[in-house]
N, C-alpha and C positions, 0 to 999 in steps of 0.2 A: 503493501500499501505506499502509495506516495505520500510527502510531508503535506500537501495541500487536503487530500485525503482525508488524511489523522484527523488534520487541523477541522475542518467540516465536520468529522464523525464525536468530536470531543464539543464544536459549537452546538451540534444535535442537543447530545447530552445536558449542556449545560440549560439551554432554550428552553428543554422538556422539565430539570428541574426548576427553573425558574418560577415555570407554571405550578410544577406541583404540588409547591411549598406551602404555596399562601392557599390551593383549595385546601389540602389538610390541614393547616391551622382554621380556614375557614367553616369548615363541615361542622365541627362539633360547634360555633359559634350558632350558628345559623339553627340549627337543630333544636338547640338547647329553648333559642324566641322563639319556635313555632310550637315547641311541646307545651311552653311555656304563657303563651298568648291568652290564651282564656283566663288565667287567672290570675292577671294584670290588668290594675285599672288607675286611672288617677282618681287622687284626692276630690271629696265631697262625694254625695249622695249616702245613700244605705249600703248598708257590708253585713253579708252571715258573720253572726258572733264565730267567737274565737276565745281562745286560753288567752293568750296573750298579744301585746304587739314587741314584734319581734325587731329593734330600732336599731340598726347597724354603726355601728362605728364610723368618725371621719376627723379631718385633721383640728386639733388644737392651735391657738397660736399662744404663740411667747408668753402674753398676758393675760392667757386662760380664758378668754375671747374663743365661742364656736365659732368655726368656719358657715360659709354661707349653707354649703352640702349638710355640714352637720346637724345646726341649728334645722332646716329645712324638714330633716328625717326625724328630728324629736318634733316639731311642730306638726307632723301628716300621726306619729304617734297618738300624743294628746290628741288630736280630733278624734280619732278613733276613739278612747277611755273617755270622751264625753257624751260620742255617740251611744255610749255602749255597749261596742262593735266589741269590746275588750273588757276584760277582769282586771289586768297590771300589763304594765310596760317593762320590759327587761332593755334595759341600755346594754349594749351587747356590744364593749372596746377593751381598746390596749389602755391594761391601768398604770401600764408603766411608759408611754407616749413620749416623744420626744419633748413635750412641752413642759411635764414636769406635775401638768395636774390630774392627766388620768381622763379619759376620756368619758368611762360612764359614769366619772363625780359630775364630770363638769354638763353632761346630760341630762344626768339629776336635777342639777341645780335650772339649769335651762325650765327642766316638765315639774319643779315645783313653783318657782316667777311664774309659770302660766295655771297654777289652782290647783295637780296633780297632789294628792294630798300623799307625805313618803311613803305611807303603808302598801302602794301601790308600786310603788317602782321599785324594781329588782335591778343592781350593777351585778352585770357578769364581765368581771375584769381581765379575763382570759379570751374573750372572744377578738380575739387577735387578729383573727381572719374570717372571712366567711363561712367556711366549708368549718370551722371551730365553731361560730355560732351556734350554725342549725343543728350540730350534733352536738352540745351542750346543755340548748335549747330543752334536748331530747332528755338526755342523760343527767343533767344534774337540776335542772331546774321541773323538769316531770312534765312538760302539755305538750299535748296530743296536736295541736292546731296552734298556729301563729300568721297573724294579720304581719309583712314583712314589709318597713317602709327603708326607704333608701330612693336615691334618685333612679330617672329611667333606665340610663345605662344601662345599670348598676340592677338590676331588677332579675331578668330574665336568670341568671347567673344565679343570684342569691335566692329567688324560688325553686329552683331545679334542684338545689342542693340542699335543702331541706327538705324536701319533697325528698329525694334519694335516701333522707335520712328516717325517711317513716313518720315523717310531720303530714297532719294536713296544711301546707300552705299556700296563702295566696299574698300579694302583694298592691298596694297602693302607693303612690310616687305624688310627688308633688309636678307640678305644671313644670315640661322640659324648656329650659333656654338655651341660646344657642350663645354659648361661650367657649372659649380656646379650652377651660376645664373641660367642660362636657361632650366637646370634641375628641380631647386626649383621652376621657376615659371611654368614649366610644370605641377609638383605638387602642387604648388597652385589655377594653375588654377581651378582645378575640386569642391573646396570649394566657389572660387570664381564664378564659374558658377551658382551654386546654389540661392549664394545671389542676383546674378544678374535677374534670373529668377522671386523671390520673389521681387526687387524692381518693375520690370516690373508690377508684376500682383497685385502691391496695388499702380498702378502710383503714386511712390512718388514725390514729388515734390522737385526737387534741391535748395542751397538756393541759393538767392538773386534772 
């Protein structure tokens, strides 16, 4: 085979690989979005009752202020509680986050300021990722049904992971906004769903 023929052969393989890798990464992402679509809705309106709202953690600033994503998630959980759709709220996040305040503690503070009784709030400081939050809701906090609150781009993975953990799971999300953060969040989800599938397949045991 001539040098030119070998180069053409290698180029064909490069092109095939360049097309195949994105497809392999996107397939689980697309599947998760399809199978959870009917379980996800925007906040507002009536929803079927669940044991708890599972509010997933997000960034806390160095001064202890919740990021917009985190504040919106808590507000969605509080809305469910006020409507009588859940009996309690599980604030699940990293208790040793980089802010030094702990995501669940900040989430609790926001919810209490909105009028939620302290006894109706549960802090999960070991909800360091979505998989851990779902499994720990089942194993540590003994819930059988949850309404997950997070942003729209994150919701399919979150609901799917909770369903795979054996929970009856649905999700409500605040209105989506087109910002740099939401664009990046959607892009990040492609790889994050792949990791989630791996966690489920190997039945990873969360910390704690």
